[in-house]
N, C-alpha and C positions, 0 to 999 in steps of 0.2 A: 570553461568556466567552471563557478564555485558556485556549488548547493551549500545552502546555511539550511543548518540541521531543525526539523521542526519534532516538538513532543506532540504527542496529539492522546487524552485522557478519553478518547471515546465519549465525549461531549461535547466538547468544546477546543479545538483547537487551539495550542500553543505556539506560533511559528518564534524561531528565535533566526535572526536575521530577516531580509529579504524573501517577502512571500512570492511564491512562483504566480503567475500570471492566470486568474479565475477564468473559466468559460462558462459563459450564463448564457452567451447569445445561443438560442434553440437549433439554428440553421446549421453551426458549425459543429454543435455538439452532435447532430443527425450526417453531417458530412465527416467526421472524425469515425463513427460507427460505418457509415457506408465503407467508410478507406478501409476498415478495420474488415470489411467482409463479412458485417453485421447487419442485419435490418434494425430500423430504428424504429421499436416498437413504441409505445407508449409508457410501458414500465424499464425499457431499458432510457427512454429519454428522461424521466422521473430519475430514475439512479443516477445515471451521470449528472444530472444536474447537481445532486446532492455531493458525488466526488467529486467532480472537476469545477464547481462554481466556489472554492475557496482556495485554490491553489494546492500545493502537494498536501499530501495527507495519509496515514495509516490510518485503516479502518477494521476490523471485523466485522464478518456477516452479521453478527449477532447485534454489534453497535449499529453498522445502516441500517439492519430493521428497525431498530428503535427510530433512532430517526427519520425513516420514512413516513412511520406511525404519527410521528409527532407532526411533520407537515401534510399530515391527513391522510397519506397513501394508504390504500388498502391492496398491502401481496403479501403472503405467507414468507416463512422464513426461507423455507426451501427454494421461493423464488428467487430470492434476494442471492444465495448459493449459487443457485445456477447461476445466475447472470454475472455474478463475480467470477466465478470459473471461468464463462464463455467471454468476459472480457480479458481475463488472465491470458488462454488460451489463443486470444486475437493479438493479443503484446499490447493492449489496453491496459493493463494492470499487472505488476509484479506482485506476485504470490510470494509469501513469507511464512514457511513453516517453522514453529517456533517449538514446541514441544508439543508430544502427543497430537491429540486433535488439533490446537491449538492453530488458526492459520489466519496472517493477516494478509492485506491488499494493502499496495502502494499506489498512487497514483505516478510517483515518478521511479519508468521502467529501465531507466540507464541503470547497469552494475554499480553497487555500494553498500558500504555495510553499517549496522545499525547495533546502540546499546537497547537493550529488553529490561526495564526497570521491573525488579521480580514483584517488589511491594503492590505498588501500584499499576501494573501491567502494561503501563505505557510504553510505548517505544517511538527512538528519534535514530535520526541518519546519524553516524560518524562521520565531523569531518571529510570529504574528500580528497584522499593523498595521504591521510595520516597513518594508516597501515601499511605496511611495508612487508613482503614475503621474501625472505633469502631463497627457498625453494619450495615448492607443492613434490608429492611424491607422483610418481608412474604411475598413469590408468592401467587398469589391469586387460591383458590382451584384447585386444579390439575393440578398445574402448578411446576416446578422446576424453580432455577435460572441456567443458565448454563455460565454467565459471565457477565461482568459488564465493559461498556467503558466509560471514563472517559477522554472527549473534555474540554481542559482549553483552553478557550479565550482570546488572546491578545491583544492589543494595544500601542502602544508609548503612553509614562506618557505627559499630560497635562502639560504644564509651567501652574505656579500660578502667 
């Protein structure tokens, strides 16, 4: 399955290629939450509609909170953070720690890598299969490697 990269500017997502099928049906969203072991509260359903209603996307808690407020939803930033973390813990979102406290969440949970535009702070997917590793280091004793996330940082070329 080929995944098409997506750029998100935290206000309006820009899809490169084919969009993932959005989930807009409330019954389907409730079933998704229940299957992940989460109770479908009104706040979780509301945030799910924003997260999954437009296909794959990268989002920060602050951006989702702003989106929720624009949609007329009254909830705190703390509630949004908690919900995103609960969704990530339940496997509904992929958490991507970028730098320091900056964290993004992605609705595409399968392993894949990212570009990060350092100027606009947009994140988008690297085309699947375009990164190859010759060798990973051995993990410390008693540990096993469960994944490897690559974030390739970008900025506009400097003029000579």
